[in-house]
C-alpha positions in Angstrom: 0.2 -0.1 -0.1 0.9 3.9 -0.4 1.2 4.1 3.6 3.6 0.9 3.7 5.7 2.0 1.2 6.1 6.0 2.3 7.2 4.0 6.1 9.5 1.8 4.0 11.3 4.9 2.5 11.0 7.0 5.2 12.7 4.3 7.5 15.3 3.8 4.8 15.9 7.4 4.6 16.5 7.4 8.3 18.7 4.8 8.3 20.9 6.7 5.8 20.9 9.5 7.6 22.2 7.8 10.8 25.0 5.8 9.1 26.1 8.9 7.3 26.6 10.6 10.8 28.4 7.7 12.2 30.8 7.5 9.3 31.4 11.6 9.5 32.0 11.4 13.1 34.6 8.3 12.6 36.4 10.1 9.9 36.5 13.3 12.1 37.8 11.3 15.1 40.3 9.4 13.0 41.8 12.5 11.9 41.9 14.2 15.4 43.3 10.9 16.8 45.9 10.7 14.1 47.2 14.2 15.0 47.1 14.0 18.7 47.9 10.3 19.5 51.6 11.4 19.2 51.6 14.8 20.7 51.1 13.9 24.5 53.9 11.4 24.2 56.5 13.7 22.8 57.1 11.3 19.5 57.5 8.5 22.0 55.6 5.1 21.1 52.6 5.1 23.5 53.5 1.5 24.9 57.3 2.0 25.2 56.8 5.3 27.2 53.6 3.9 29.0 55.8 0.8 30.0 58.7 3.2 31.2 56.5 5.2 33.7 54.9 1.8 34.8 58.2 0.3 35.9 59.8 3.9 37.3 57.0 5.3 38.7 56.0 3.5 41.5 54.2 5.3 44.2 57.0 3.7 46.7 59.4 6.1 44.9 57.5 9.1 46.3 59.7 11.4 48.4 58.2 13.2 51.3 56.0 15.2 52.0 53.3 13.6 49.8 50.2 15.2 48.8 47.2 14.2 51.3 44.8 12.6 48.9 47.9 10.4 47.0 46.8 7.2 48.8 44.6 4.6 48.8 40.6 5.3 49.1 39.9 3.0 52.2 36.2 4.1 52.3 33.6 4.1 50.0 33.5 7.8 48.5 30.0 7.2 47.3 28.4 6.0 50.5 28.6 9.9 51.5 26.4 12.1 49.8 28.3 15.2 51.1 31.2 13.9 48.2 32.9 15.2 46.8 34.3 18.1 48.1 35.0 21.3 46.4 38.2 20.8 44.6 40.7 23.5 44.0 41.7 25.1 41.0 45.3 23.8 41.0 48.1 21.6 38.9 49.8 18.4 40.0 53.2 18.4 39.2 56.3 16.2 39.7 60.0 16.4 40.3 62.8 13.7 39.9 64.1 14.4 43.3 67.9 12.7 42.4 67.8 10.3 45.3 68.3 6.8 44.6 66.0 4.1 46.1 68.3 1.6 47.2 66.0 -1.8 46.9 65.2 -1.0 43.1 67.9 1.3 42.1 65.4 3.9 40.6 65.2 7.6 40.9 62.7 8.6 43.4 60.5 11.7 42.7 58.3 14.3 44.4 54.4 15.3 43.9 53.2 18.6 44.8 50.3 21.0 44.0 50.8 24.4 42.5 48.2 26.9 42.1 50.0 28.0 38.4 51.8 26.5 35.7 54.3 29.3 36.0 54.8 28.6 39.6 55.4 24.8 39.2 58.0 25.9 36.5 59.7 28.2 38.8 60.2 25.5 41.4 61.6 23.0 38.4 58.6 20.9 38.7 56.8 19.1 35.5 53.1 19.4 35.3 51.6 16.0 35.3 48.0 17.1 35.2 45.6 19.6 35.9 43.9 19.3 39.2 45.0 18.4 42.7 47.1 15.3 43.1 45.1 12.4 43.9 45.0 8.8 44.2 46.1 8.0 40.5 48.4 10.7 40.1 51.6 8.7 40.7 54.0 8.0 37.3 52.9 4.2 37.3 49.4 5.1 36.9 50.2 7.7 34.2 52.0 4.9 32.3 48.8 2.5 32.7 46.6 5.5 31.4 48.7 5.9 28.3 49.4 2.7 26.9 46.7 0.6 26.8 42.7 -0.1 25.8 41.2 0.9 29.6 37.7 0.7 28.4 37.5 -2.6 27.6 39.6 -4.2 30.0 38.3 -2.5 33.0 34.5 -3.4 31.8 36.2 -6.9 32.1 37.4 -6.3 35.2 33.9 -5.1 36.3 32.2 -8.3 35.2 34.6 -10.4 37.3 33.6 -8.0 40.0 30.0 -9.5 39.7 31.3 -12.9 41.1 34.0 -11.4 43.4 35.3 -7.9 44.7 38.3 -9.8 45.0 38.9 -10.8 41.5 38.0 -7.2 40.1 40.5 -5.8 42.3 43.3 -8.6 41.0 42.0 -7.7 37.5 42.6 -4.2 38.1 46.2 -4.7 39.5 47.0 -6.9 36.4 46.4 -4.1 34.2 49.7 -2.1 36.1 47.3 0.2 38.4 49.2 1.0 41.6 47.4 -0.1 44.9 46.3 3.5 45.4 44.6 3.9 42.1 43.2 0.5 41.9 41.0 1.7 45.1 39.1 4.2 43.6 38.6 2.3 40.3 37.1 -0.2 42.2 34.9 2.0 44.0 34.0 3.5 40.9 33.2 0.2 38.9 30.9 -0.9 41.8 28.9 2.5 42.0 28.4 2.2 38.3 27.2 -0.8 38.4 24.9 -0.3 40.8 23.4 3.1 39.5 23.8 2.3 35.6 23.6 -1.6 35.2 20.3 -2.0 33.3 21.2 1.3 30.8 24.9 -0.1 30.3 23.2 -3.6 29.4 21.0 -2.2 27.2 23.8 -0.4 25.4 25.9 -3.2 25.1 23.1 -5.1 23.4 22.4 -2.5 20.7 26.4 -1.7 20.5 25.8 1.7 20.5 28.9 3.7 19.5 30.4 5.8 22.7 29.4 9.3 21.0 26.2 9.8 19.3 26.5 11.7 15.6 25.8 14.9 17.6 28.7 14.4 19.9 27.1 13.2 22.9 27.5 10.5 24.8 25.6 7.4 24.8 23.3 6.5 28.0 25.8 4.1 29.7 28.8 7.1 29.6 26.4 9.6 30.4 25.0 7.9 33.3 28.9 6.9 34.4 30.0 10.5 34.2 26.7 11.9 35.9 26.5 9.2 38.8 30.3 8.2 39.3 32.4 10.8 37.6 32.6 13.5 40.3 34.0 11.3 43.0 35.9 9.4 40.9 37.7 12.5 39.3 38.1 14.3 42.9 39.7 11.1 44.8 41.7 10.0 41.4 43.2 13.0 40.6 44.2 12.2 37.2 42.0 11.4 34.4 42.8 10.7 30.9 41.2 14.4 30.0 43.1 16.2 32.6 46.1 14.5 31.6 46.1 15.6 27.7 45.6 11.8 26.7 43.4 11.6 23.7 40.4 9.5 23.9 38.0 7.2 21.7 35.5 9.1 23.4 35.1 12.4 22.1 35.0 14.9 24.8 34.6 18.9 24.4 38.1 20.6 24.0 37.4 22.8 27.2 37.3 19.3 29.0 40.9 18.2 27.5 44.0 19.9 29.2 46.5 20.3 26.5 49.9 18.9 27.7 53.0 16.8 27.1 54.5 14.0 29.3 58.0 14.5 28.2 59.9 14.0 31.8 61.4 10.5 31.8 65.1 10.2 32.2 67.8 7.7 30.4 66.5 5.8 27.7 63.2 5.2 27.3 63.7 1.9 25.2 65.6 0.3 28.0 62.9 -0.8 30.1 62.6 -4.1 31.7 59.0 -4.1 32.1 57.3 -5.7 35.3 53.6 -5.3 33.8 52.7 -6.2 30.3 49.8 -4.1 28.7 46.5 -5.8 28.3 44.4 -5.2 25.2 44.9 -2.8 22.3 45.1 0.7 22.5 41.6 2.4 23.1 42.3 5.8 24.9 39.0 6.2 26.5 
């Protein structure tokens, strides 16, 4: 009939517009990623540099005084409705101390919060991310963020968490996270599972991309952003966005801090890595 024919034509046109929108977004993201994927690593291979930071940046190498939030999160921050506290507009910066750790033979380093980039530079510190230092601000955790597909592998960790919280934590540690950083990731995953489970299961079933053609997040990522994001950002300190690390999830430029991580010492290619990366590069 004429009506069914009209519906068929409309459905075909809607489908074509939707596919065209996703293809345009994919091309835009590929070009953006091609330009940015080397900029934050100073031209170094992502996995090589990430491995170097993981093996040279343990929180055990930190010198005193250590910023107060650079520690494991021992109580669930999502159980307190007053969290997160106001976050100061500062910068977390690092500096190699020149002192050698006798047990590992590696250089020790410092983390410190600075009010401005200029203040950090004047003290001979290198910015490691925008915002205050937190549980994930160590260079070990920077390496984990740079080198591997965190979206896919942390999702696998969350699935293991359905069976056992211990399995989930072990999964996070195998990715290379420090104990400090794994603690807030574990609470974040648990809260997202609690608040967004059915929304995210549906997104998984329909295989909707991270971003819609207009650039907005899919419902699962938006739920995670709204329900778990504020506490995670506060207690972790470091995120990929505030560390200038490109992501497969398109974010507004205003949310991404433009920076480079060029503060290794020695030959970055001569790394005896203890934690191998898991999964392909995703850069969420």
